[in-house]
Short mmCIF file of the C-alpha atoms (twelve columns), coordinates in Angstrom:
data_MODEL
# 
_entry.id   MODEL 
# 
loop_
_atom_site.group_PDB 
_atom_site.id 
_atom_site.type_symbol 
_atom_site.label_atom_id 
_atom_site.label_alt_id 
_atom_site.label_comp_id 
_atom_site.label_asym_id 
_atom_site.label_seq_id 
_atom_site.Cartn_x 
_atom_site.Cartn_y 
_atom_site.Cartn_z 
_atom_site.pdbx_PDB_model_num 
ATOM 1  C CA . MET A 1  94.661  96.430  101.172 1 
ATOM 2  C CA . ILE A 2  90.914  96.859  101.488 1 
ATOM 3  C CA . LEU A 3  89.424  96.389  104.951 1 
ATOM 4  C CA . SER A 4  85.897  96.153  106.251 1 
ATOM 5  C CA . GLU A 5  84.616  95.483  109.741 1 
ATOM 6  C CA . ARG A 6  81.083  94.609  110.752 1 
ATOM 7  C CA . ARG A 7  79.423  93.438  113.923 1 
ATOM 8  C CA . THR A 8  77.509  90.161  113.697 1 
ATOM 9  C CA . ASP A 9  75.717  87.976  116.227 1 
ATOM 10 C CA . GLN A 10 78.934  85.912  116.358 1 
ATOM 11 C CA . GLY A 11 81.241  88.901  116.990 1 
ATOM 12 C CA . LEU A 12 83.408  91.172  114.859 1 
ATOM 13 C CA . LEU A 13 83.765  90.059  111.237 1 
ATOM 14 C CA . VAL A 14 86.848  91.463  109.495 1 
ATOM 15 C CA . THR A 15 87.401  91.087  105.760 1 
ATOM 16 C CA . VAL A 16 90.665  91.975  104.067 1 
ATOM 17 C CA . CYS A 17 91.614  91.716  100.416 1 
ATOM 18 C CA . ASP A 18 94.319  92.982  98.125  1 
ATOM 19 C CA . ALA A 19 92.979  95.935  96.135  1 
ATOM 20 C CA . GLU A 20 93.627  94.244  92.795  1 
ATOM 21 C CA . VAL A 21 91.496  91.171  93.607  1 
ATOM 22 C CA . LEU A 22 88.320  93.079  94.527  1 
ATOM 23 C CA . GLY A 23 85.657  92.179  91.989  1 
ATOM 24 C CA . GLU A 24 87.533  89.091  90.743  1 
ATOM 25 C CA . THR A 25 86.580  85.420  90.848  1 
ATOM 26 C CA . PHE A 26 89.159  82.687  91.403  1 
ATOM 27 C CA . GLU A 27 88.656  78.977  90.790  1 
ATOM 28 C CA . ASP A 28 90.670  75.842  91.365  1 
ATOM 29 C CA . ASP A 29 89.139  72.373  91.075  1 
ATOM 30 C CA . SER A 30 86.056  72.423  93.309  1 
ATOM 31 C CA . VAL A 31 86.847  75.717  95.078  1 
ATOM 32 C CA . SER A 32 85.574  79.062  93.826  1 
ATOM 33 C CA . ILE A 33 86.016  82.428  95.534  1 
ATOM 34 C CA . GLU A 34 84.151  85.511  94.375  1 
ATOM 35 C CA . VAL A 35 85.674  88.649  95.907  1 
ATOM 36 C CA . THR A 36 82.549  90.805  95.874  1 
ATOM 37 C CA . GLU A 37 82.216  94.457  96.763  1 
ATOM 38 C CA . ASP A 38 79.282  93.557  99.031  1 
ATOM 39 C CA . PHE A 39 81.399  91.287  101.240 1 
ATOM 40 C CA . TYR A 40 84.984  92.498  100.835 1 
ATOM 41 C CA . GLY A 41 84.406  96.137  99.921  1 
ATOM 42 C CA . GLY A 42 85.599  98.710  102.392 1 
ATOM 43 C CA . GLU A 43 88.303  101.303 102.769 1 
ATOM 44 C CA . PRO A 44 91.893  101.181 101.537 1 
ATOM 45 C CA . VAL A 45 94.104  101.067 104.633 1 
ATOM 46 C CA . GLU A 46 97.712  100.756 105.708 1 
ATOM 47 C CA . THR A 47 99.257  97.557  107.057 1 
ATOM 48 C CA . GLU A 48 99.088  98.715  110.686 1 
ATOM 49 C CA . THR A 49 95.326  99.225  110.451 1 
ATOM 50 C CA . VAL A 50 94.855  95.696  109.102 1 
ATOM 51 C CA . VAL A 51 96.897  94.222  111.955 1 
ATOM 52 C CA . GLU A 52 94.876  96.191  114.527 1 
ATOM 53 C CA . ALA A 53 91.583  95.008  112.998 1 
ATOM 54 C CA . LEU A 54 92.716  91.374  112.864 1 
ATOM 55 C CA . SER A 55 93.722  91.542  116.526 1 
ATOM 56 C CA . ARG A 56 90.120  92.484  117.406 1 
ATOM 57 C CA . ALA A 57 88.403  90.102  114.971 1 
ATOM 58 C CA . THR A 58 86.292  87.178  116.035 1 
ATOM 59 C CA . ILE A 59 86.046  85.981  112.433 1 
ATOM 60 C CA . ALA A 60 88.308  86.989  109.552 1 
ATOM 61 C CA . ASN A 61 88.270  86.308  105.821 1 
ATOM 62 C CA . LEU A 62 91.316  87.223  103.744 1 
ATOM 63 C CA . VAL A 63 91.934  87.066  99.998  1 
ATOM 64 C CA . GLY A 64 95.061  88.022  98.082  1 
ATOM 65 C CA . ARG A 65 98.733  87.259  98.346  1 
ATOM 66 C CA . GLU A 66 99.649  90.421  100.294 1 
ATOM 67 C CA . SER A 67 96.738  90.189  102.738 1 
ATOM 68 C CA . VAL A 68 97.292  86.512  103.501 1 
ATOM 69 C CA . ALA A 69 101.085 86.980  103.800 1 
ATOM 70 C CA . LEU A 70 100.526 89.715  106.386 1 
ATOM 71 C CA . ALA A 71 98.168  87.496  108.399 1 
ATOM 72 C CA . ILE A 72 100.770 84.712  108.357 1 
ATOM 73 C CA . GLU A 73 103.629 87.057  109.275 1 
ATOM 74 C CA . GLU A 74 101.670 88.515  112.203 1 
ATOM 75 C CA . GLY A 75 100.686 85.069  113.514 1 
ATOM 76 C CA . PHE A 76 96.959  85.192  112.814 1 
ATOM 77 C CA . VAL A 77 97.006  82.399  110.214 1 
ATOM 78 C CA . ASP A 78 99.026  79.189  109.916 1 
ATOM 79 C CA . GLU A 79 100.474 78.963  106.394 1 
ATOM 80 C CA . GLU A 80 99.663  75.252  106.267 1 
ATOM 81 C CA . ARG A 81 95.957  76.166  106.467 1 
ATOM 82 C CA . VAL A 82 96.006  78.628  103.544 1 
ATOM 83 C CA . LEU A 83 94.257  77.744  100.286 1 
ATOM 84 C CA . ASP A 84 95.827  78.527  96.936  1 
ATOM 85 C CA . VAL A 85 92.880  79.223  94.652  1 
ATOM 86 C CA . GLY A 86 93.754  79.988  91.070  1 
ATOM 87 C CA . GLU A 87 96.227  82.860  91.143  1 
ATOM 88 C CA . THR A 88 95.461  84.034  94.658  1 
ATOM 89 C CA . ARG A 89 95.463  82.885  98.277  1 
ATOM 90 C CA . HIS A 90 92.592  82.621  100.741 1 
ATOM 91 C CA . ALA A 91 92.521  82.227  104.513 1 
ATOM 92 C CA . GLN A 92 89.944  82.331  107.260 1 
ATOM 93 C CA . TYR A 93 90.171  82.256  110.992 1 
ATOM 94 C CA . LEU A 94 87.858  82.059  113.937 1 
ATOM 95 C CA . ARG A 95 88.860  83.168  117.415 1 
ATOM 96 C CA . LEU A 96 87.161  81.114  120.112 1 
# 
């Protein structure tokens, strides 16, 4: 998985994507997700590092079946709130 972290005025933004979806665009009806290097690019990391980053995140964006499955498994995302977009999955969360 590819992970990036950046500080924003709203808190810590964490983006996670499966390596194979970086640079891809997915569409389904009215939803389109472009997995750009500018937003999702970062460092390849192990599962434990992703979990640690998500536990600190104020805002998180996740794309890819593996990344979203991990977020569900670890309790960060409710599977009922996940979007299936084309051949991938997308989830976001905001910690208040």
